[in-house]
N, C-alpha and C positions, 0 to 999 in steps of 0.2 A: 217545760221546754222553753229555752231562751229565745229571744227575738231573732237572733242570728241563725239559730237552728231551724226556725220555721222556713227560712229561705231554701233549705235543703231537704225539707220534708215533701218530696215529690208526690207521694201517694196520699198526702194529707191525712195520715192515720194518727198523728199526734206524737209519734216517736220515730227516731231515726234507725233504720236498719243498717246492716253493714255496708251496703252499696251507697246509701245516702251519706254515711259517715266518711266513706272513702272519697266521695265527691267533695265533701266539705274539707277534708284534709288536703286534697289536691288543690283546691281553690286557695286555701291559706298558704300552702307551700309556694304557689305561683306568686301570690301577693308579696311574700317575704323576699323572693328572688328579685321581683321588680324593685322593691325598696332598696335592697342591697345594691342592685345595679345602678340605681340613680344616685346613691350615696357615693359610689366609686366614681361615677362620671363627674360629679361635682368636684371631688378631690383632684381628679386629673386636670380639670379646667383651672382650678385655683393654682395648682402647681405650675401650669403653663404661664399664667399671668405673673406669678412670683418669680419665675426664671427670667422673665422679661423686665423685672424691676417695677411691676405695676401692682397696686393693691386692688384685689378683686372687689372688695366691699365698696371702695370709692368709685370704681367703674360702674357699679350698678346704679349709682345716683347721677351719673353724668349724662348729658344730652348726647344723642348720636352725633 
């Protein structure tokens, strides 16, 4: 059993049953959706700055 699997071994029997595997899959699926959403949000923000003629990377280093 891997370290990450231990987090989903709710009954601590040393193996994952079907319900525990489903919980693990659900968790991983939600994590991937969150990553995908944040990537898309960053792209939208960069496009907005580019449309205004500003460089997003340079703005990160500027003082408010």
